[in-house]
C-alpha positions, -999 to +999 in steps of 0.1 A: +568+642+629+587+639+596+583+606+577+615+587+570+628+588+534+611+560+514+609+552+477+572+550+481+568+585+496+596+604+479+601+588+445+569+572+435+547+598+453+513+596+469+485+573+457+469+589+426+442+580+401+454+574+365+456+567+336+485+591+339+488+598+376+510+629+371+486+645+346+456+636+366+470+645+401+483+679+389+450+686+373+431+677+405+453+702+424+446+729+398+408+722+402+411+723+439+427+758+437+399+770+415+374+756+439+391+776+467+390+808+446+353+804+440+346+796+477+337+760+469+310+770+443+324+770+408+295+774+383+311+778+349+347+771+341+365+773+307+399+757+304+419+768+273+450+749+262+476+762+238+476+742+206+514+742+207+514+726+242+513+689+251+481+692+272+461+702+241+468+668+227+467+647+258+442+663+283+415+638+275+435+606+271+457+613+301+429+622+325+436+659+329+399+667+320+384+645+348+413+655+371+403+692+367+367+683+373+374+661+403+394+690+418+365+714+412+343+690+432+368+689+460+381+654+455+416+643+466+441+627+442+433+592+452+394+595+452+379+570+427+351+594+420+375+615+400+371+593+369+333+599+365+336+635+378+328+652+346+293+637+346+289+644+383+299+680+378+273+684+350+247+668+372+254+694+399+251+722+374+288+730+370+295+739+334+330+728+324+343+733+289+377+727+272+391+746+243+423+745+222+435+780+213+462+795+191+478+815+220+511+802+234+497+799+269+468+782+288+441+800+306+412+793+330+381+815+328+355+816+355+320+828+348 
């Protein structure tokens, strides 16, 4: 059954954790995809952001870092555990690192 059009579902979007719901929610989804690619067991992940891109300057302040971590842990976009997920990932032995690089693209490396 399709939901009727609503400003709450179609314009504002689903419930998400902030501080920047769009940065955080998109990052959660990327983390979830990486979790799927590693069969639910990511061990070491390096996120590299281009120094010329906006994420290099905002990933920490806008919540992309803990969004990626929360996704790696399998959390949904509205899970309050996303915010402290970097510590939880470290406690579970998942090594997550972030780096700013000169290349004009972002990469994710799994080890």
